[in-house]
N, C-alpha and C positions, 0 to 999 in steps of 0.2 A: 806558711802561705801568707800572702799579703791581703789585708782587708781594707777596703775604702768605705768610709761612711759619708753619706750625703745627709747632713744633719749631725749635730754634735751635742745633743742634749742628754738627758738621763738614759734613754734607751741606748744610744751609741756608747756612752761612757761605761755603762754596766756591761754590755757585751764585750767591749774592749778589755775590761778588767779580767774577764774570764779567758780571753784569747791570749793575752800577753804572757802569762806564766808558762805556756806551752810552746813558746818560741815563735809564735805568729807575730806579724807586724801589723800595725794599724795606722791608717791615714785618715784623720778627721777633717771635715770641711763644713763650712756654713756659708750663708749669704753675706757675711760681714768681712770675710777675708781671713787668711791664715793667722795674721798677727793677733786677731781677737781671741785665738785659741791657745796662746802661749801658756797661760796658767793651767789650762786643762791638760795639755800634753805633758807639762812638767809634773803634774800630779799623777798622771798615769805611769810615767817613768820610761825606762829604756824600751825601745821598740815602737813607741808612739810618736807620731809627728802630725803636723798640720799641713794642709794643702788646699788647693782650689777644688771645687767640685769635679772638674775634669781630671785632675790628678787622682782624686779618690776613685773615679770611675775607671781609671786605668789599672787598678789593682786586680788580683786574681778573682776576688769575690767582692761585690759591691752591696752595701746595705743601705736601703732607703729608710731613714729614721727621722722623718720630719712630720709635722702635724698634717693632717689630711688636707687642710685648706691650702697648704704650701706644696703639696705633692706634685701637682701638674707643672708648676713653675720649676721645681727642682728637677723633674724629669726632662723638661724642655731645655734645661741648661746644658745638657749633654747632646751634641748633634747626632751621634750615632751610637745606638745601643746594641748593634748587631753582634751576636755571639757572647755578649757579656753575661755572667751569672749575677743576677740581681735578686737579693733577698728583700722582700717587701715586709717590713716590720710596722707598717702604718695601720691605723684603725680609722674607719670612716665615721668620725665623730664631729658633730657641729659644736664648736666650743661655746657658742651662745645658747645651745640647747642640748647638752650632752646626754640627756635621757631619751632623746628622740632618735630612733633608728629609721634610716631611709628605707624605702621599699626593698625588702630582701628577696623578692621574687625575680628581680632582674639580674643583670650580670653581677658577679661578686666583686667586692672591692679590688681584689687582686687581678681579676680579669680586666677591670678598668685600667689598673696600673700597667698591665701587660700590653694593652692596646695602645697606651700612650708611649711606653718604652718599647717601640716596635723592634722586634728582633732579639730582645733580651731573653735569656733563659731564666724565667722567673720562678722563684720559690717563696711561698708564704711561710714565714716563721717569726718567732719572737714577739708575736702580737697578742697572744691570748693571756699571758701571765704578767701582771703588774711587776715592774722592775724591783719594787721593794721586797717581793717574795724571793727573788733570786739575787739579792744584793751581795750576799756573802760569797767569798771565793774559798772558804774553808774546804779543803779536800775531803773532809769527813762529813760534809753536809749530805742530807738526803738527796737522792737523784730526782730532781723535779722533772716532770713530763713536759716536753715541749713538742707541740704539734707542727707538722710540716705538710705542705701541699704543693703540687706542681705538675706541669705537663711534660717537663723534660726529665726523664728518669736519671740520666747521668748527673745533671746539676743537683737534683734532689738528693741523690746518694752522697754527693760530695758534702752538701750542707748537713745532711744527717750524720755523716761520719765525724764532722767537726763538732757538732752538738754532743755526740757521744764522747768524743775525746776529752772535752773540757768538763765532763762530769754530769751531763744531763741525760735524760732518756728521750730519744727521738721517736715519735710515733707518726708514721706515714698515713695520712688520711686519704690519699689519692690525688685526683686532679684538682685544678683550681676551681672548676665548676662545682664539684661535689665536696671535696675536702675543704676548699676555701670557704664555702658557705657554712660549713660546720664550725669553723674556727673564727670567722669574722665577727665583729661586734654585733650582737643580736642573735648570733648562732648559739646552739646548745653547748658548745665546748669553750666558749669565751669566758675567761675569768674563773676557770676551775683550777684549784690548787691541788694537783695530783702529784704524788711521789711514788717512785718505784722502790719496793722493799724486797730484800732477799728472802727467799722461801726458807723457813727454818726446817732443819732435818731433825726429826725426833727419834 
């Protein structure tokens, strides 16, 4: 499959490193243009390329991996989200006050993203685990649990299948309203380092 990343920082690069060994292709983009990403895609190796945000959005699955303050502008750079599978890997964090969580009783952060990316088939994923916890691509590493939430069952299954394929354990939390609240920053499942272990037979 082909994955497009809107945002090319640590989150995008970490996810890309897990996808590439399995034959997937990645297109990274940022607000500074493809030429600014030459060193990044060279480091990622075969299967990685740089493009515009629109080119990233034209791939099979799109990953929004920007800072929350830049999310609305990044979403608005794509005129039409209709039918696109969009993974929301953002966290609603104020960089000037990272310890402050906005009112969690209203719409979840992913419901906000979904409303701005109208028509997208949105899946919340890759946001609960700091990237340094899943940095290694060693095939013998423990299977870290990655939570997913979404309202589109087919899109959520596709994302979950990819997560399992590359060596993680996907746990479906349900809808954006319910599961998204559990896994967003300030929720009870954010920042948990959980791994799946095989049951021993005695």
